[in-house]
Short mmCIF file of the C-alpha atoms (twelve columns), coordinates in Angstrom:
data_MODEL
# 
_entry.id   MODEL 
# 
loop_
_atom_site.group_PDB 
_atom_site.id 
_atom_site.type_symbol 
_atom_site.label_atom_id 
_atom_site.label_alt_id 
_atom_site.label_comp_id 
_atom_site.label_asym_id 
_atom_site.label_seq_id 
_atom_site.Cartn_x 
_atom_site.Cartn_y 
_atom_site.Cartn_z 
_atom_site.pdbx_PDB_model_num 
ATOM 1   C CA . MET A 1   0.000   0.000  0.000  1 
ATOM 2   C CA . ASP A 2   1.208   3.520  -0.783 1 
ATOM 3   C CA . ARG A 3   2.251   5.749  2.066  1 
ATOM 4   C CA . PRO A 4   0.095   8.843  2.613  1 
ATOM 5   C CA . ALA A 5   1.718   11.966 1.184  1 
ATOM 6   C CA . VAL A 6   1.791   15.359 2.904  1 
ATOM 7   C CA . LEU A 7   2.771   18.690 1.364  1 
ATOM 8   C CA . VAL A 8   4.166   21.303 3.772  1 
ATOM 9   C CA . VAL A 9   3.813   24.840 2.362  1 
ATOM 10  C CA . ASP A 10  5.633   27.439 4.457  1 
ATOM 11  C CA . ASP A 11  8.177   30.150 3.724  1 
ATOM 12  C CA . GLU A 12  10.109  29.218 6.888  1 
ATOM 13  C CA . PRO A 13  12.551  26.367 6.110  1 
ATOM 14  C CA . SER A 14  12.749  25.446 9.813  1 
ATOM 15  C CA . ILE A 15  8.986   24.818 9.986  1 
ATOM 16  C CA . ARG A 16  9.089   22.703 6.830  1 
ATOM 17  C CA . LEU A 17  12.011  20.691 8.238  1 
ATOM 18  C CA . LEU A 18  10.311  20.177 11.621 1 
ATOM 19  C CA . CYS A 19  7.140   18.915 9.937  1 
ATOM 20  C CA . ARG A 20  8.983   16.759 7.408  1 
ATOM 21  C CA . ILE A 21  11.166  14.963 9.948  1 
ATOM 22  C CA . ASN A 22  8.331   14.217 12.348 1 
ATOM 23  C CA . LEU A 23  5.882   13.150 9.653  1 
ATOM 24  C CA . GLU A 24  8.462   10.937 7.920  1 
ATOM 25  C CA . LEU A 25  9.132   9.224  11.258 1 
ATOM 26  C CA . GLU A 26  5.395   8.409  11.331 1 
ATOM 27  C CA . GLY A 27  5.514   6.851  7.867  1 
ATOM 28  C CA . TYR A 28  4.386   9.700  5.617  1 
ATOM 29  C CA . ASP A 29  5.976   10.776 2.346  1 
ATOM 30  C CA . VAL A 30  6.594   14.501 2.762  1 
ATOM 31  C CA . PHE A 31  7.102   17.184 0.133  1 
ATOM 32  C CA . GLU A 32  8.006   20.806 0.790  1 
ATOM 33  C CA . ALA A 33  7.162   24.110 -0.885 1 
ATOM 34  C CA . GLY A 34  8.384   27.581 0.047  1 
ATOM 35  C CA . SER A 35  5.996   29.450 -2.269 1 
ATOM 36  C CA . LEU A 36  2.579   29.037 -3.833 1 
ATOM 37  C CA . ALA A 37  4.217   28.371 -7.219 1 
ATOM 38  C CA . GLU A 38  6.221   25.496 -5.702 1 
ATOM 39  C CA . ALA A 39  3.057   24.275 -3.948 1 
ATOM 40  C CA . ARG A 40  1.061   24.237 -7.189 1 
ATOM 41  C CA . ALA A 41  3.823   22.249 -8.908 1 
ATOM 42  C CA . ALA A 42  3.867   19.737 -6.041 1 
ATOM 43  C CA . VAL A 43  0.064   19.407 -6.119 1 
ATOM 44  C CA . GLU A 44  0.246   18.524 -9.821 1 
ATOM 45  C CA . ALA A 45  3.176   16.123 -9.368 1 
ATOM 46  C CA . HIS A 46  2.001   14.124 -6.343 1 
ATOM 47  C CA . ASP A 47  -1.111  12.341 -5.089 1 
ATOM 48  C CA . LEU A 48  -1.467  14.167 -1.775 1 
ATOM 49  C CA . SER A 49  -3.373  13.081 1.326  1 
ATOM 50  C CA . VAL A 50  -3.044  16.361 3.282  1 
ATOM 51  C CA . VAL A 51  -1.612  19.852 2.731  1 
ATOM 52  C CA . LEU A 52  -0.209  21.857 5.646  1 
ATOM 53  C CA . LEU A 53  -0.532  25.444 4.465  1 
ATOM 54  C CA . ASP A 54  0.822   28.593 6.077  1 
ATOM 55  C CA . LEU A 55  -1.653  31.469 5.862  1 
ATOM 56  C CA . ARG A 56  1.102   33.908 4.884  1 
ATOM 57  C CA . ILE A 57  3.834   32.764 2.507  1 
ATOM 58  C CA . GLY A 58  5.989   35.813 1.920  1 
ATOM 59  C CA . ASN A 59  3.623   38.319 0.328  1 
ATOM 60  C CA . GLU A 60  1.184   35.600 -0.777 1 
ATOM 61  C CA . ARG A 61  -1.947  34.320 0.952  1 
ATOM 62  C CA . GLY A 62  -1.958  30.584 1.486  1 
ATOM 63  C CA . ALA A 63  -5.747  30.662 1.457  1 
ATOM 64  C CA . ASP A 64  -5.554  31.407 -2.291 1 
ATOM 65  C CA . LEU A 65  -4.580  27.756 -2.826 1 
ATOM 66  C CA . VAL A 66  -7.446  26.214 -0.838 1 
ATOM 67  C CA . GLU A 67  -10.089 26.396 -3.567 1 
ATOM 68  C CA . GLU A 68  -7.742  24.616 -5.986 1 
ATOM 69  C CA . LEU A 69  -7.066  21.845 -3.452 1 
ATOM 70  C CA . HIS A 70  -10.709 21.379 -2.575 1 
ATOM 71  C CA . GLY A 71  -11.567 21.341 -6.289 1 
ATOM 72  C CA . LYS A 72  -9.399  18.283 -6.980 1 
ATOM 73  C CA . GLU A 73  -10.919 14.812 -7.223 1 
ATOM 74  C CA . PRO A 74  -10.852 13.682 -4.515 1 
ATOM 75  C CA . PRO A 75  -10.527 16.992 -2.627 1 
ATOM 76  C CA . VAL A 76  -7.271  17.399 -0.699 1 
ATOM 77  C CA . PRO A 77  -7.754  18.287 2.992  1 
ATOM 78  C CA . VAL A 78  -6.026  21.504 4.090  1 
ATOM 79  C CA . VAL A 79  -4.636  22.374 7.515  1 
ATOM 80  C CA . PHE A 80  -3.851  26.048 8.059  1 
ATOM 81  C CA . VAL A 81  -0.628  26.553 10.002 1 
ATOM 82  C CA . THR A 82  -0.103  30.090 11.218 1 
ATOM 83  C CA . GLY A 83  1.615   32.204 13.802 1 
ATOM 84  C CA . SER A 84  -0.863  34.969 13.113 1 
ATOM 85  C CA . ALA A 85  -3.913  35.478 15.280 1 
ATOM 86  C CA . ASP A 86  -5.766  37.355 12.544 1 
ATOM 87  C CA . MET A 87  -7.516  34.444 10.857 1 
ATOM 88  C CA . THR A 88  -10.897 35.478 9.564  1 
ATOM 89  C CA . PRO A 89  -14.050 33.360 9.868  1 
ATOM 90  C CA . VAL A 90  -13.700 32.758 6.119  1 
ATOM 91  C CA . ASP A 91  -10.209 31.364 6.697  1 
ATOM 92  C CA . HIS A 92  -11.507 29.097 9.470  1 
ATOM 93  C CA . GLY A 93  -14.325 27.850 7.253  1 
ATOM 94  C CA . ALA A 94  -12.004 27.131 4.329  1 
ATOM 95  C CA . ALA A 95  -9.691  24.826 6.267  1 
ATOM 96  C CA . ASP A 96  -10.213 21.227 7.308  1 
ATOM 97  C CA . GLY A 97  -7.923  21.760 10.293 1 
ATOM 98  C CA . TYR A 98  -5.904  24.448 12.028 1 
ATOM 99  C CA . LEU A 99  -2.572  24.550 13.892 1 
ATOM 100 C CA . GLN A 100 -1.405  27.679 15.711 1 
ATOM 101 C CA . LYS A 101 2.392   28.222 15.730 1 
ATOM 102 C CA . PRO A 102 4.135   27.218 17.840 1 
ATOM 103 C CA . PHE A 103 2.344   23.875 17.777 1 
ATOM 104 C CA . ARG A 104 3.019   20.648 19.619 1 
ATOM 105 C CA . ILE A 105 4.304   17.735 17.543 1 
ATOM 106 C CA . GLU A 106 1.513   15.590 18.993 1 
ATOM 107 C CA . ALA A 107 -1.066  18.051 17.607 1 
ATOM 108 C CA . LEU A 108 0.607   17.979 14.186 1 
ATOM 109 C CA . LEU A 109 0.614   14.180 14.051 1 
ATOM 110 C CA . ARG A 110 -2.959  13.866 15.359 1 
ATOM 111 C CA . THR A 111 -4.339  16.444 12.901 1 
ATOM 112 C CA . VAL A 112 -2.549  14.981 9.873  1 
ATOM 113 C CA . GLY A 113 -3.445  11.432 10.933 1 
ATOM 114 C CA . GLU A 114 -7.142  12.221 11.230 1 
ATOM 115 C CA . LEU A 115 -7.287  13.902 7.821  1 
ATOM 116 C CA . ALA A 116 -5.088  11.383 6.011  1 
ATOM 117 C CA . SER A 117 -7.325  8.519  7.135  1 
ATOM 118 C CA . ARG A 118 -10.483 10.047 5.621  1 
# 
């Protein structure tokens, strides 16, 4: 059976590394993107189970990618990962999950596990 694949989209390399190492230890294939352009390329190249998506990626809004992910067949679940407290109700409604930075590794693994098993 194929391993579930997770895409981590964040402009902070340390966050991507933290997620990748911990998710790989749990048996996930993990891909990284530091921009929305890289994220779109990864979405096209891989069959993803979950996308961890920073709300702010440089000057871009991570939420701009959500509609594309939810429009895929099957839709790809999205977890917003943010250090910002200014999420709007629209942002909350668009995501399948939410992690506030700094997050606990247990919360990361639980959230990804629940969505990947859908």
